[in-house]
C-alpha positions as CSV (number, residue, x, y, z in Angstrom):
1,M,16.3,11.4,11.7
2,G,18.4,14.1,10.9
3,Q,21.2,12.2,8.5
4,L,20.9,9.9,5.9
5,R,22.5,6.4,8.4
6,S,22.2,4.2,6.8
7,P,22.8,3.0,3.2
8,N,19.9,0.7,3.4
9,I,17.6,3.4,2.3
10,L,19.6,4.3,-0.9
11,R,19.8,-0.3,-1.2
12,A,15.7,-0.4,-1.0
13,I,15.1,2.5,-3.4
14,Y,17.5,0.9,-6.2
15,Y,16.4,-2.6,-5.2
16,G,12.5,-1.5,-5.4
17,V,13.3,0.2,-9.2
18,Q,15.4,-3.1,-10.2
19,N,12.6,-5.6,-9.0
20,G,9.4,-3.9,-10.3
21,A,8.2,-1.8,-7.5
22,N,5.0,0.7,-8.8
23,V,5.5,2.9,-5.4
24,I,7.9,3.4,-3.2
25,N,6.6,4.8,0.3
26,M,8.6,6.2,2.6
27,S,7.9,6.9,6.3
28,F,11.3,8.7,7.3
29,D,13.2,12.0,7.0
30,I,16.1,14.3,7.1
31,T,16.7,17.6,7.2
32,H,19.1,18.2,4.8
33,P,19.2,17.0,1.2
34,R,21.6,14.5,0.7
35,R,23.2,14.0,-3.0
36,K,22.8,10.2,-3.0
37,L,19.2,10.3,-2.2
38,Q,18.0,12.5,-4.6
39,K,20.2,10.5,-7.5
40,A,18.5,7.5,-5.8
41,L,15.0,9.1,-6.0
42,D,16.1,10.9,-9.9
43,H,16.3,6.8,-11.2
44,A,13.1,5.6,-9.9
45,N,11.2,8.7,-11.0
46,Q,12.8,8.0,-14.4
47,S,11.9,4.6,-14.2
48,G,8.5,5.2,-14.1
49,V,8.2,4.3,-9.9
50,I,5.5,7.0,-7.7
51,C,7.8,8.0,-4.7
52,A,5.9,9.2,-1.5
53,A,7.2,10.5,1.5
54,S,6.1,11.9,4.8
55,A,6.2,15.9,5.0
56,A,7.1,14.9,8.7
57,N,5.6,15.0,12.2
58,A,6.8,18.2,14.4
59,G,4.2,20.7,13.6
60,Q,6.2,22.5,11.7
61,G,5.6,24.8,8.5
62,P,7.7,27.1,6.2
63,P,10.5,27.2,5.9
64,T,11.3,23.8,7.9
65,L,12.3,21.7,4.9
66,V,12.2,17.8,5.5
67,Y,13.8,15.6,2.8
68,P,12.6,13.8,0.5
69,A,9.4,15.5,0.8
70,A,11.2,18.7,0.0
71,L,12.6,16.7,-3.8
72,Q,9.4,17.4,-5.7
73,S,10.3,16.7,-9.4
74,D,11.1,13.2,-8.0
75,V,8.4,12.4,-4.7
76,M,4.8,13.3,-3.4
77,G,5.2,15.0,0.2
78,V,2.1,13.6,2.3
79,A,0.9,15.8,5.1
80,S,-0.8,13.7,7.4
81,T,-5.2,15.0,8.5
82,T,-7.7,14.2,10.8
83,D,-10.9,12.1,10.3
84,Q,-12.1,15.6,9.7
85,D,-10.3,16.3,6.9
86,T,-7.9,19.2,8.9
87,R,-4.3,18.8,9.0
88,S,-3.5,17.2,11.7
89,S,-1.4,18.8,14.6
90,F,1.9,17.2,14.5
91,S,1.7,17.8,10.7
92,N,4.4,19.5,9.1
93,F,2.9,21.6,6.0
94,G,3.6,24.1,3.3
95,I,3.7,24.2,-0.5
96,N,7.2,23.0,-0.3
97,I,7.0,19.6,1.5
98,V,3.7,19.2,0.7
99,W,2.3,17.7,-2.3
100,V,-1.3,15.4,-1.1
101,A,-2.8,15.2,2.6
102,A,-3.9,11.9,3.5
103,P,-5.6,10.2,6.5
104,G,-3.2,10.2,9.0
105,E,-4.8,9.6,12.8
106,A,-7.2,7.6,14.2
107,I,-7.0,5.4,11.3
């Protein structure tokens, strides 16, 4: 994605919080931090909403950062695993963007 081009993402986060969401799942990534996105996710976190985001699908490791997964104080970054519980070859990896891994192929 590269840029936060759509204000719809921010609206969706605030809408979810305001309407009682327990979890917000984000299957997108951008390459640079955006203050408005961080502010929206801070709000969600402070409201008790669990936020999860894809670690992305470029097969890259450190020092690669993608957002919102790299906003680890607010977001649980999720990497993809195979059905043999190994990292999917396409999944990004590294402690700065991944908090947990879950099956992401052949499911």
